[in-house]
C-alpha positions as CSV (number, residue, x, y, z in Angstrom):
1,M,11.1,-15.5,-12.7
2,P,14.1,-17.0,-13.6
3,A,14.4,-20.6,-13.9
4,R,15.6,-22.2,-10.2
5,S,19.5,-23.5,-10.6
6,D,18.9,-26.6,-8.7
7,S,16.1,-29.0,-8.3
8,S,16.2,-29.1,-4.3
9,P,12.4,-28.0,-3.3
10,R,11.6,-24.9,-2.3
11,P,9.0,-24.2,0.6
12,R,5.6,-23.0,-0.6
13,G,6.2,-19.8,1.7
14,E,9.3,-18.4,0.2
15,E,8.4,-19.0,-3.2
16,T,5.2,-17.6,-2.9
17,R,7.0,-14.5,-1.2
18,A,9.1,-14.6,-4.1
19,H,6.2,-14.4,-6.1
20,I,4.7,-11.8,-4.4
21,L,8.6,-9.6,-4.3
22,A,8.4,-10.3,-8.4
23,A,5.1,-8.9,-8.8
24,A,5.8,-6.1,-6.5
25,E,8.9,-4.9,-8.3
26,T,7.1,-4.8,-11.1
27,L,4.3,-2.5,-9.8
28,F,6.2,-0.3,-8.4
29,A,8.6,-0.2,-11.4
30,A,5.3,0.9,-13.0
31,R,5.6,3.9,-10.8
32,G,3.2,2.6,-7.6
33,Y,0.2,3.3,-9.4
34,V,-1.6,0.2,-9.7
35,S,-0.7,-1.0,-6.0
36,V,-1.8,2.1,-4.6
37,S,-5.1,2.3,-6.8
38,T,-5.6,-1.6,-5.8
39,W,-4.9,-0.5,-2.1
40,V,-8.0,2.1,-2.1
41,D,-10.2,-0.2,-4.1
42,Y,-9.7,-3.0,-1.7
43,V,-10.1,-1.3,1.5
44,W,-13.2,0.9,-0.2
45,E,-14.9,-2.2,-1.0
46,R,-14.0,-3.9,2.4
47,P,-15.1,-1.3,4.9
48,S,-15.0,-3.6,7.9
49,T,-10.9,-4.1,7.4
50,A,-10.4,-0.3,7.6
51,Q,-12.6,-0.1,11.0
52,L,-10.8,-3.2,12.4
53,L,-7.0,-1.9,11.4
54,L,-8.2,1.3,12.7
55,R,-9.3,-0.2,16.3
56,E,-6.3,-2.5,16.2
57,S,-3.9,0.4,15.7
58,G,-5.4,2.6,18.4
59,R,-4.2,0.0,21.1
60,Q,-1.1,2.1,21.7
61,G,1.6,-1.1,20.8
62,Q,-1.0,-3.7,22.3
63,G,-1.3,-5.3,18.8
64,S,-2.4,-8.5,18.2
65,D,0.0,-11.4,17.8
66,A,-2.4,-12.3,14.2
67,L,-1.9,-8.7,13.3
68,T,1.7,-8.3,13.8
69,R,2.4,-11.6,11.8
70,L,0.1,-10.3,9.0
71,A,1.6,-7.0,8.6
72,R,5.3,-8.3,8.7
73,P,5.7,-9.6,5.6
74,F,4.4,-6.5,4.2
75,L,6.7,-4.2,5.6
76,E,9.3,-6.8,4.6
77,L,8.2,-6.7,1.1
78,L,8.3,-2.4,1.5
79,H,11.4,-2.2,2.5
80,E,13.0,-4.6,0.0
81,T,10.9,-3.1,-3.0
82,F,12.5,0.5,-1.8
83,A,15.6,-0.9,-1.6
84,E,15.4,-2.6,-5.4
85,G,13.5,1.5,-6.4
86,R,17.0,2.9,-5.3
87,R,19.1,0.6,-6.7
88,Q,17.3,0.5,-9.7
89,G,17.3,4.6,-10.0
90,V,13.5,4.2,-10.4
91,F,12.9,6.0,-7.0
92,Q,14.4,8.9,-5.1
93,P,12.1,8.9,-2.0
94,I,12.2,12.0,0.4
95,T,12.7,10.0,3.1
96,S,15.0,6.5,3.1
97,D,12.5,5.1,5.5
98,P,9.7,3.2,3.3
99,I,7.3,2.7,6.6
100,H,6.7,6.6,6.4
101,F,5.2,5.6,2.9
102,G,3.3,2.8,3.8
103,S,2.1,4.7,6.8
104,T,0.9,7.3,4.7
105,I,-0.5,5.4,2.3
106,V,-2.3,3.0,4.3
107,G,-3.2,5.5,7.1
108,S,-5.0,8.0,5.2
109,T,-6.9,5.1,3.4
110,I,-7.9,3.6,6.4
111,F,-8.9,6.8,8.4
112,F,-10.8,8.3,5.1
113,V,-12.9,4.5,5.0
114,A,-13.5,4.0,8.5
115,G,-13.1,7.4,10.6
116,M,-14.3,10.3,8.2
117,P,-17.7,9.2,8.3
118,S,-18.0,10.0,11.6
119,F,-16.8,13.8,11.1
120,V,-19.1,14.3,7.7
121,S,-22.2,12.3,7.8
122,H,-24.4,15.6,7.4
123,L,-22.7,16.0,3.6
124,P,-25.3,15.1,0.9
125,L,-21.8,13.2,-0.3
126,G,-20.3,11.1,2.2
127,P,-16.4,9.4,1.8
128,L,-17.8,6.0,1.2
129,S,-19.1,7.8,-2.1
130,R,-18.0,6.8,-5.6
131,E,-17.1,10.8,-6.4
132,Q,-15.2,11.0,-3.4
133,L,-13.6,7.3,-3.7
134,E,-12.3,8.8,-6.7
135,I,-10.8,12.1,-5.5
136,H,-8.9,9.9,-2.8
137,R,-7.8,8.1,-4.9
138,R,-6.5,10.7,-7.5
139,D,-4.8,12.7,-4.2
140,T,-3.5,9.3,-2.6
141,L,-1.6,8.9,-6.0
142,R,-0.1,12.3,-6.2
143,V,0.9,11.5,-2.8
144,A,2.4,8.5,-3.1
145,R,4.6,10.1,-6.6
146,R,5.8,12.5,-4.1
147,L,6.9,10.4,-1.4
148,L,8.6,8.0,-3.9
149,G,10.5,11.1,-6.1
150,L,8.6,10.4,-9.0
151,H,8.9,13.3,-11.6
152,G,7.8,11.5,-14.7
153,P,5.1,11.7,-16.7
154,R,1.4,11.0,-14.9
155,P,-0.1,7.2,-16.3
156,V,-3.4,7.6,-18.1
157,R,-6.4,5.7,-16.2
158,T,-7.8,3.2,-18.1
């Protein structure tokens, strides 16, 4: 991150936001793989997060103020990252609205973790098995690539 040109104090929230934006730009510049994969892992490791988000999202516009406050920085970051990715020519998204990207990636993972167990509990490998997690991650990364308009070589997973 470049040094600031002035010596005036910067509020901690703005500084944190700037660090997050820089990190997100780096992650998305690496074609979004790390951030999408991290999201999938985060929710899989914390299924109560998915359950809470699924329940709150079903309130038909009656979401909590706390959830709205938590989502706002993510949505702002998503818009800024998309704008920068398009400006740099990294992204050629199939839709100009980053909310569709976020909704697809976030929503599919939330439903996979919190909703699918109700539908497939009789199957030998439930959606929370490691094998199913890896399939979901692979498919989610493919969808993310498509939504971002990325056509370059796929990264090698380590």
